[in-house]
N, C-alpha and C positions, 0 to 999 in steps of 0.2 A: 338480192334485194333490184325493185326496179331500173332500168336505166333513165329515169328522171330525178328517184333517191341518187344514186351518183353523183348525177349533176349537181343535183341538187347544193351536196354535202362540198360537194369540190369547187362550186361558187362559193360558198359563203369560207372556203382555204385561199381560194386567191384573191377572192377582193380586197382592194387596196386600203390599210391599213386596222385590218380586222384580225387578229393573232389570235392566240389560243385563249387569252381569258375575255376579250368582246364575245367569242364570238358563245362562249357559254353563259354567257350575256348575256344574250340573243336568245341564246337555246332555251334557256332558264325562263325569261320572256315567255316568247313566242311559242315554243314545243318544235319541232323537229324542222330542218333545217328548209324543206320545204312550205312551214305552215308559216316563216318568217315574211314571206314575199306577200302574202294574201295578205300584209298592213303594209303603210304606208312611211314616208320622213317624218313624220309626226312620233309616230308609234315610236320609231328607229331610233328618234331622238332624246328619250326618256331614259335608257339604257344603254346610248353610247353618247357620241356630238356632234353636231352640228356637220362635221369633216366626213365621216365614216357612215352618216345618213345618205350626203348627195352618193358617198360610194356606190351604197348597196340597189341602186334607184340601175343604172349599169352592168352588165354580163359582161365578167373581166375578158378583155382579149384571149387569154389563155386555157378559158373554159371547152372548146371543141378542141382541140388535140390534144387539151388533160384528159378530155372523159372517152377522147376514140385508141389515147395509150393505156388506159384502166381497161378498157372493153376488149381488145387485140390480149393484154395481158392477162387477166383474167381465163380468154377463152385459151390461151395456150395450153395452160393441165390443168386437170381440178382440184390437187394438191394447193391450190391459189385461191384464197381468200382476201375478204375487204372485208372490216369488221371495224364499226362504227362505235361509237361512242353510246348509241342507242339499241346497239346489239346484246340480245342476249348471252353470246358466245361470247362479250367483251371480257377480260382477269378481272374478275373483283376488286385483286390486290393494288392496281393500276387506279380502280376506280377510289378507292381510300385514300389515294395520292393528292397533295398540292392543287397540281398541274397534270392531266391526264392528257395525256392526245386526243384530239378529236376522232380520228381513226387510225390502223390497223390495215397494213397488207402483211400477209401471212403469205409464207412459202412453205409449204410443209404438214404436218400434222399437229393438229386443233385439240389432238385429245394430249401433248405435251404443252401446248400453249396452258392449259387448262390442267397441268398439274399437281395434285396439293404440296408438295412439298418442293420449292425450288430454292438455291440458295445463289446469287452472284457467286460468281472470282476474275478478282481484276487488279492489274498488275502493270510495271512496267512494261511497254516496248519495248525496251533492251536490258534483259532480266540477265543476271548473273545464269550461271550451270547450273547454281542450285536452288536458283528461284523458278527460273523454266522449266528444272526437274520437280522442284514440290506443288508447282502447280499440278502439271501435267499428273502425279502417282497422289496426291489429296484429290480431285477432280477423277480419278479412278475410284476413289475407294466410297466416295462418298457415290458417285451412280449405282457402285457396287451393292449398296447400303440403300439403294432408291429414290434418291434424290436427284433431281433435273436441275441440271449448273445451267448458270445463266451469266454469259456472258459478252464482248462485241466484238470478234469475228478480227481484232486488232492483230500486230507483228506482237509478238514476246510473252506476257503470261496470258493473251488472250486466247491465242491459238493451243497453250500446251491442254491449258484447262479445255476446253472443247476438242482435244484429241484422246486427253485422259476420261475424258468423261464417253467416248464414243468406243476408246478398250474395256471398259469395266463395264459395256452393254447396258448402260444407259440412253437418258435423255437429254439433249441439250437445246439451247434456245440460243440464237446471234441475238443481235439487236444492232444494228448495224447505222450508218451514215450517210447510208447513201438511197437512192430508190433500189428497190428489188431487183432492179433489169439490171445496175453494175452491181461488182462487185469490185471492193474495196477492202482489201487493197489485192490484187489478181493474182498474187503467187499463192493466194488464199483460195484458190476458185476449185479446186477438187477437193479442198475442208470443208468449202461452203455446201455439195451435189452431196457430201456423204453428213453433212447435219441435213440440210432441209429429208432427207430417206428416214431418217430414226428421231427427228425433233424440227426443229421449227427456222428459218431467217424472220427476224420482225423488223419491223419500219413504220415508222408514222410519216416518212417524205414522200410525198410524188413522185409516182413510178418519170425516170431523166434527170432525179435530181443527182446531180455530180456529188466528187468531195469535198465540202466545202467544210472549212475549221473549223468554225461555226455551228458548226451540227453536231461535232463529233460529246462538247463537252453535253448537250443539249439531249439526246440520245441515252446518256447516266444516270438519267433520273428514269427512265424505262426501266434500264436493268436493277436499278435500288428497287423500284417500285416491284417489281414481278417478284423478286427473291423473296425471301421470308426474312432474309439476313446476308450479311454483304463478310465475302473472307479478301482481303488484299493480301497478296503474295510480296510485291514486296513494289512501293514507290519512292519518288525523290517526292520530298519536302510537298513541293508546287507541281502537281500532276493531275491530269483526271481524274484519277485512283480514288483519291482524294477526294474529289466533286464529290464523288459515287459512295465513297463510302458519308460523308458527309452527308449529303442525302438520306442516304438507308434510318441515319442518326436521328433527323428531321422528322424520319415517316416514323418514329417506335421499333424499328428493326434491326436486331442484331449486326455489332461491328466485331470481325476478328480479325485481327494478327498476325500473321505469322514475324517471329523475330529474328535479326539476322547479322551479320557481323558489323560489329559497330565503326570499321573504317569503308564501306561499303555505300556509297552515295544512296545505292537502291533498296538498302534499312530502313535511314531515317526520316520516311514516312512510316512506317510501319511502327517502325519508334515512336514518331509522334504521337500516331492515333493509342496505342496504348498507354501511354500518359493521359491521353485525353478520356479514358476508361473503356479502348475495345479492349476484347479477351484476347488472352496471349492463348497463342493454341502451340501448339507440337505433334498432334497428329487428326487426321480425319475422326478419328472418336471421339474430340473435344470435344468436334464443334456438335456433335449428333448426340452425347449425353449433354451438353446446354440447351439443344435443342429438344429433348425430350423425343427424341423420335428410337424409333427399335433400329436394329440392323439386320434382316431378314437373312443375311448371306456376312461370315465371316469376311472384312473390306481384303481385299488384296495389301499385302506386304512384303514387298523385296528381299532381297536374299542383302543385308547389309552389307559393306564394302568391307573385305579381309583387313582389320587392324593389325594384323603380324605383319601385312607388307612396313617397310622401313619408311618408306618413299611417303606413303599413306600418312603414315603415321609422324612426319615430319613434316607435311601440308596444312594438318589441322585441320579447320576448316572457313579459315579466313582465306581473300585472294594475297600470294605469295610471288617475288618477284625467282626468276631463276639463279640470280647466284645467292640469291638469301638460299633458298630452299638447298641448293649446294651445300652452303655452308653448317645446314644442321645437316645432314646426310652423311659431309663426307667425301660421296660418290664423282668419280671424274665427270665431266664434262658428257662424254662420248658414254657411260654407263647409263649416266642419269639420264640423258635426250633418249637413251633406248627404251630406259622403263617409264617414262614418261609419256613417248609416244604409245607401249602396250596400257598404260593405262588411259588412254581419252579411247582411243579404238573402243574398250572397251567400257567403256561412258562412264568411266569415275571421277575422270580428269577434264576439266573444259577449260579454256581458254578466255581472257579477258584482255580487255586494250590495254596497249600500253604491255603488254608483252607479261601479264598476267597470269597467274593459274588460281586455278580453284578446284580446290574437291566436290565431287556433286555426290553426297552423301544423299541414303533413299530416307527415304520417309517412313 
């Protein structure tokens, strides 16, 4: 796009009182943003109101710095793109949603954004060891089977899903709640670079937008809208992941949920979704079959932990305290601690808050 086109889109977004809904009404009535200002307040009032019509007459004070920041960002790398609602590169799946973003900043590969088979994988920022392992293993298997994994770059399940997709040699999209000149959380800076190299980072927020709490639930509608379905790995009953699942269901997309321990708070959201009609899944193959997708490669299936191990067998798959485990195994404290350390180093046991332990069985 030319500079004046960028300026018109930014002016529309930055005008006080003009949200996404009002902006879409103006676009529907007058055409491209530049065409809006070919008309006057009386015409604007027919689709908005007098207050917004007055605001549209003045150039927003933040327009010049926002345009300068955008130009510098786009010039900094050939893999940086601005895709507007009028752009033929705009993802068709988002156009079919009730609240498509007016523009998308994209850093990475446009073919990943245009991938024909995308699945959102979301869940808790504080998953159990089993939940984090599930997210990573499901995403790896889905990526090996040709799906693009969509998530939100957050700590916990999101990060594990992106990592698993990359390990599976597939593409992954990270929809973030900040401007793309900011990585949040900062500890995912290296992961964000890997995602941009083989997939893409996506944001509707203008450059310079900090990590504001209100933006993250908003970006969930994009995660749900990009995917042909949404897999919830672990989630509390009140969580952003359930918002994503609800939005996916409202958009007619499939919702999948992994069941978990009845004792784990992180499983209650998934159990609630299953009661409401989400599809219970135990493997990535369940999802592929439901979506009627072929599997060009055999999904990666890590070896199961050795069930002959007495400590693992005694643990089961629910969180357990050290005293209860000791009572089940009959081992003395020193022997049990030594075996638990071996299992933890081997990645078969994880530690939870409150001194609990949990087996990280494979998917």
